[in-house]
C-alpha positions in Angstrom: -17.7 66.7 20.7 -16.8 64.1 23.2 -20.8 62.5 23.0 -20.1 62.2 19.1 -17.0 60.4 19.9 -18.6 57.8 22.2 -21.6 56.8 20.0 -18.8 56.0 17.0 -17.1 54.4 19.3 -20.4 52.0 20.7 -21.1 52.0 15.9 -17.7 50.3 16.2 -18.4 47.9 18.6 -21.8 47.1 17.3 -20.0 46.0 13.4 -17.2 44.1 15.2 -20.0 42.2 17.2 -21.7 42.1 15.0 -19.4 40.5 12.2 -18.4 38.6 14.7 -21.1 36.9 15.4 -22.0 36.8 11.8 -18.5 34.3 11.1 -19.7 32.1 14.2 -22.7 31.3 12.3 -21.1 31.3 9.1 -18.7 28.5 10.4 -21.3 27.0 11.5 -23.1 27.2 8.8 -20.5 25.4 6.8 -19.4 22.6 8.4 -22.3 21.3 11.7 -22.1 18.0 13.2 -23.7 15.9 10.9 -26.2 13.4 11.7 -28.3 11.1 9.9 -31.1 10.7 11.0 -32.2 7.4 9.2 -30.9 3.3 9.4 -29.1 1.2 7.5 -31.5 -1.9 6.7 -29.3 -4.1 5.1 -25.5 -5.1 5.7 -22.7 -4.5 2.8 -23.0 -8.7 2.5 -26.3 -9.1 1.9 -25.9 -6.3 -0.7 -23.2 -7.9 -2.5 -26.6 -11.1 -2.0 -28.8 -9.6 -3.9 -27.2 -9.4 -7.2 -26.3 -7.4 -10.3 -28.6 -4.5 -11.4 -30.6 -1.9 -10.7 -30.5 -2.4 -6.5 -34.0 -1.4 -4.2 -35.1 0.9 -1.7 -32.1 0.0 0.4 -29.7 1.8 2.3 -26.0 0.6 4.1 -23.5 2.4 6.4 -20.1 1.8 6.8 -16.7 2.7 7.7 -14.8 5.0 4.7 -11.2 2.9 4.5 -9.7 4.8 0.7 -8.3 8.1 0.0 -7.7 9.7 -3.3 -5.9 12.6 -1.5 -2.6 10.4 -3.1 -4.4 9.8 -6.3 -5.7 5.9 -6.4 -8.7 5.7 -6.3 -10.1 8.5 -8.5 -13.3 8.4 -8.5 -14.1 6.3 -6.0 -14.9 5.4 -2.6 -14.6 2.1 -0.7 -16.6 1.5 2.7 -16.5 -1.2 4.7 -18.3 -2.9 8.0 -17.9 -6.2 9.4 -19.1 -8.2 6.5 -18.5 -6.3 3.4 -16.9 -4.0 1.5 -17.9 -2.1 -1.4 -17.0 0.1 -4.3 -18.6 3.6 -4.8 -18.3 5.5 -8.4 -18.5 8.6 -7.7 -18.1 11.6 -10.6 -16.4 13.6 -8.5 -12.8 14.2 -7.5 -11.2 15.0 -4.0 -13.3 13.1 -1.9 -10.8 13.0 0.8 -11.4 16.1 1.8 -15.9 14.9 2.4 -15.3 11.9 3.2 -11.7 11.0 5.2 -10.6 7.6 6.4 -12.4 6.5 9.7 -15.7 8.8 8.3 -19.3 6.7 8.4 -21.1 6.6 6.1 -24.9 5.9 4.7 -25.6 5.1 1.0 -29.3 5.1 -0.4 -28.9 2.6 -2.6 -32.3 3.2 -4.5 -31.3 4.8 -8.1 -28.1 2.8 -8.1 -26.5 -0.6 -9.6 -24.6 -3.4 -8.5 -22.1 -4.5 -10.6 -18.4 -5.5 -10.9 -15.8 -5.1 -13.0 -12.8 -7.8 -13.3 -14.6 -9.3 -10.6 -14.5 -6.6 -8.1 -17.9 -5.3 -6.9 -19.0 -1.6 -7.6 -21.9 0.6 -7.0 -22.6 3.4 -9.7 -25.2 3.9 -12.6 -26.8 2.7 -15.6 -23.9 3.0 -18.2 -25.3 3.7 -21.7 -22.6 3.5 -23.8 -21.3 0.6 -22.4 -24.0 -2.2 -20.5 -20.8 -4.4 -19.3 -19.8 -1.3 -17.0 -21.4 1.2 -14.6 -21.5 5.2 -14.7 -20.3 7.3 -11.9 -23.1 8.6 -9.8 -23.2 12.5 -11.2 -21.9 15.0 -9.2 -25.3 16.9 -8.7 -26.7 13.4 -7.2 -23.8 12.8 -4.3 -25.6 13.9 -2.1 -28.9 12.6 -2.8 -27.7 9.0 -2.1 -24.3 9.0 -0.2 -24.6 10.9 3.5 -21.3 11.7 6.0 -22.5 10.9 9.6 -20.9 11.5 13.0 -17.3 12.1 13.3 -14.6 10.6 11.9 -13.7 7.0 13.8 -10.8 5.2 13.6 -10.1 2.7 10.4 -11.2 -0.7 11.4 -8.4 -3.0 12.1 -7.0 -4.8 9.1 -7.6 -8.2 7.4 -3.7 -10.0 7.6 -3.5 -12.0 4.7 -0.8 -14.9 5.3 0.0 -17.9 3.7 -3.1 -19.8 5.3 -5.1 -17.8 3.8 -7.7 -19.4 0.9 -9.2 -17.2 -2.4 -12.1 -17.7 -0.8 -11.5 -15.5 2.1 -9.5 -12.8 -0.4 -13.2 -13.3 -2.1 -14.8 -12.1 1.1 -12.4 -9.3 1.6 -12.5 -7.5 -1.5 -12.7 -4.1 -1.6 -11.6 -4.0 2.4 -8.3 -3.0 4.2 -6.3 -5.9 4.9 -2.2 -6.6 6.1 -0.4 -8.1 4.6 3.2 -9.2 7.1 6.2 -10.4 6.8 6.5 -10.1 2.5 8.9 -9.3 0.1 8.6 -7.6 -3.2 9.9 -10.0 -6.1 11.4 -7.3 -7.8 13.5 -4.7 -5.8 15.2 -1.0 -6.5 12.0 -0.3 -8.9 9.0 2.5 -8.9 5.7 2.1 -8.1 5.0 3.5 -11.0 6.4 2.2 -14.6 7.1 5.1 -16.4 7.7 3.7 -19.8 4.4 1.6 -19.3 1.3 2.0 -22.1 -1.1 0.9 -19.9 -2.5 3.3 -16.7 -1.6 0.8 -14.2 1.9 -0.4 -12.7 1.6 -4.2 -10.8 4.5 -5.0 -8.6 4.1 -8.6 -7.6 4.9 -10.0 -4.0 6.4 -12.5 -2.4 3.3 -14.6 -1.3 0.6 -16.3 -3.6 -2.5 -17.9 -2.8 -4.1 -20.6 -4.4 -1.3 -20.3 -7.1 -3.5 -16.4 -8.1 -0.8 -13.4 -7.4 -0.7 -10.4 -4.7 0.5 -7.2 -6.5 0.2 -4.3 -5.4 -1.4 -1.9 -7.5 -0.9 1.7 -9.0 -2.6 4.5 -11.1 0.0 6.2 -12.9 -1.6 9.6 -12.2 -0.8 9.0 -8.6 1.4 12.0 -6.5 5.4 11.2 -6.8 5.2 10.4 -3.1 3.6 6.6 -4.1 5.0 7.0 -7.8 8.8 7.5 -7.3 9.1 5.7 -4.4 11.1 2.4 -4.9 10.2 -1.1 -4.1 12.4 -1.5 -0.5 14.1 -4.4 -0.6 13.9 -7.3 2.6 10.7 -8.4 4.1 8.0 -6.4 5.9 4.3 -5.0 6.3 2.2 -4.3 3.2 -1.3 -2.5 3.6 -4.2 -1.1 2.0 -7.2 -2.4 0.1 -7.7 -5.7 -1.6 -9.2 -5.6 -4.8 -8.9 -7.8 -7.4 -9.0 -7.3 -11.7 -9.4 -10.8 -13.4 -6.9 -13.6 -11.6 -5.3 -11.7 -9.9 -5.7 -10.2 -6.5 -4.5 -6.8 -5.9 -3.4 -4.4 -3.1 -3.6 -0.5 -3.5 -2.1 1.9 -1.5 -4.0 4.3 0.0 -0.6 6.5 0.9 3.2 5.4 0.9 3.1 4.7 4.3 1.2 2.1 3.5 4.4 0.3 2.9 5.7 -0.7 6.5 9.4 -1.5 6.0 12.4 -1.6 8.0 15.0 -0.8 5.6 19.2 -1.3 7.3 20.7 2.0 6.8 24.8 1.8 7.4 26.5 3.9 10.0 29.9 3.4 9.9 31.6 1.3 7.6 35.3 0.7 8.5 36.0 0.2 4.2 34.7 3.7 4.2 37.3 5.4 5.9 40.3 3.5 4.6 42.1 6.8 4.1 41.0 8.6 6.7 44.1 7.9 9.8 42.9 5.2 11.5 40.1 5.2 9.6 38.3 7.9 11.2 39.0 6.4 14.9 40.1 8.5 18.1 43.4 7.1 20.2 43.3 6.3 24.4 46.5 5.1 25.7 45.8 4.8 29.1 49.0 2.9 31.0 52.3 5.1 29.3 54.4 1.6 29.3 51.4 -0.5 27.5 51.0 -0.6 23.4 48.8 1.3 21.0 46.4 0.3 18.8 47.4 0.8 14.7 46.0 -0.5 11.2 47.0 -2.8 8.6 45.4 -0.9 5.7 46.5 -4.3 3.4 44.1 -6.1 5.6 41.8 -3.3 5.9 41.9 -4.3 9.9 43.1 -2.3 13.4 45.6 -4.6 15.2 47.5 -4.3 18.4 50.8 -6.6 20.0 50.9 -6.8 23.0 55.0 -6.4 24.5 54.5 -7.7 27.9 53.3 -5.1 29.8 50.3 -4.2 31.1 48.2 -2.4 28.7 44.4 -0.4 28.6 44.3 1.0 25.4 41.1 2.1 23.9 40.1 3.1 20.6 36.7 5.0 19.6 34.6 5.6 17.4 33.4 9.1 15.6 30.9 10.0 17.1 27.4 8.5 16.1 23.8 9.4 15.5 21.7 6.1 15.7 18.3 8.2 16.8 16.6 7.7 13.8 17.3 3.9 13.9 15.4 0.9 15.8 17.2 -2.5 16.5 21.0 -0.5 15.9 24.2 -3.6 15.7 27.8 -3.7 15.6 29.5 -6.7 13.8 33.1 -7.0 13.2 35.2 -10.1 13.0 38.7 -10.3 15.7 41.4 -12.8 16.3 42.9 -12.9 19.3 46.2 -14.3 19.6 47.1 -16.9 21.8 43.4 -17.8 22.6 44.3 -17.5 27.0 44.5 -13.9 26.7 41.5 -13.0 25.8 41.7 -9.4 27.4 39.9 -7.5 24.3 36.7 -5.9 24.9 33.6 -3.9 23.6 32.0 -0.7 25.0 30.0 2.3 24.3 29.1 5.4 25.5 26.0 7.2 25.1 27.7 11.3 25.5 29.6 12.2 22.6 33.5 11.5 23.2 35.8 14.9 22.2 39.1 13.7 22.3 40.0 17.0 24.1 38.2 16.4 26.9 39.5 14.4 29.9 38.9 10.2 29.4 36.2 9.5 32.2 35.8 5.7 32.1 32.4 5.8 33.5 30.6 7.0 30.6 31.7 3.3 29.2 29.2 0.5 29.5 30.5 -2.9 28.5 28.9 -5.3 25.8 29.8 -8.4 26.9 31.4 -10.1 23.9 30.9 -14.2 23.4 33.4 -16.9 24.1 36.6 -16.9 22.0 36.6 -20.9 21.3 39.1 -21.1 18.5 42.7 -18.8 17.0 40.6 -18.1 13.9 38.3 -15.2 12.4 35.5 -14.7 14.4 32.2 -13.0 13.6 31.0 -10.9 16.5 26.8 -8.5 16.2 25.7 -7.4 19.5 23.0 -5.1 19.7 23.7 -1.3 20.2 21.3 1.0 22.0 20.0 4.3 20.5 21.9 6.8 22.6 24.4 5.3 21.8 26.6 7.8 20.5 30.3 6.2 20.4 31.5 2.7 20.4 35.1 1.5 22.3 37.0 -1.4 21.2 39.2 -1.5 24.4 42.7 -4.3 25.5 44.0 -4.9 28.2 46.4 -7.6 28.5 50.1 -8.0 27.8 51.6 -10.4 25.6 48.8 -11.2 22.7 48.0 -9.6 19.5 44.8 -8.6 18.7 43.5 -8.3 15.0 39.9 -7.0 14.2 38.4 -6.1 10.5 35.1 -5.6 9.0 33.5 -3.3 11.9 30.4 -2.1 10.6 27.3 -0.1 12.4 24.0 -0.2 11.3 20.9 0.4 11.5 17.2 -0.1 10.4 15.4 2.5 9.4 11.1 3.4 8.3 11.1 2.9 4.6 
């Protein structure tokens, strides 16, 4: 019985080992390290300069800069090298799985054609039904023409488009990864895809034009909701994507919504939204028994403190804040101090959450340097806060002044 048991155990162990080895071999067979053993004998610029029509026995190479994962670039692969970029039309979808951004590919051009649509260069095959437009490379022929090579690399640095860019520069960078910094959308707060549009694409115009030609973000109505439902942001930021063209308009096509790099102002605290709360949501600390306390004038939407000729050390502490997701947070307010000679009004922040039930710790607070106050009128103040700030505080340490504070806002910038 022991011998039989041993044999059974050995057979089971052998079976498990065989299955493991088979699985390893199968994994290698499915996803090998791919190396193309040929060479490119043309640059993409040389391909473009060859002219439209049937291409000769030639090979180009480039880095993938497009992605159809979000729905743009349907059946389209875009590659670029140092000299230019080209669209390749393929009768397949989910190309991002095989050709992720940063993947080097080689393209054998024999049997393919160079053409253009709306002024945009493309490579595909002969279209017998419409000789003015190329047909896609048939699915069964995709791997006869397109070869991956090596591991995925970092995508190329984008070409930067500014007000000094010429239309010749745009033409040289068609089908290439670009960026437009410090730009805005002409219409804000509208979705990138118009759900009522009769055509398959929606164009959202940018504030920059080149040589009188529009620059637009052009989006397919078939993109996923991450892009389709996103709204054109306010303010200025950077737009990235692939530069394309249709007739007189130059178009930027997004790979994902991350190509829209804008910072959006987010209001963390606005006094006017807390008028119904006691002390507008702030907490009071009176450190001198004979001093005065802060109060509110609801009709004026302001805080006030009026000296009583006794030395005061009166604090007014904001609700606890969370600025961790913001960049460049700041506080803005308006102040008035009467008389001008008493300037014992100051502003602080703390990186520790304030709990009114705990003893007040002045060492937790850091003073912010206010600009000089030079006239007995409302004065606007804007001071930067660290993202680690958990609360801010108004402090009055005078004796006979009247201090008024209104229009208090705490604002941060968040990624679009």
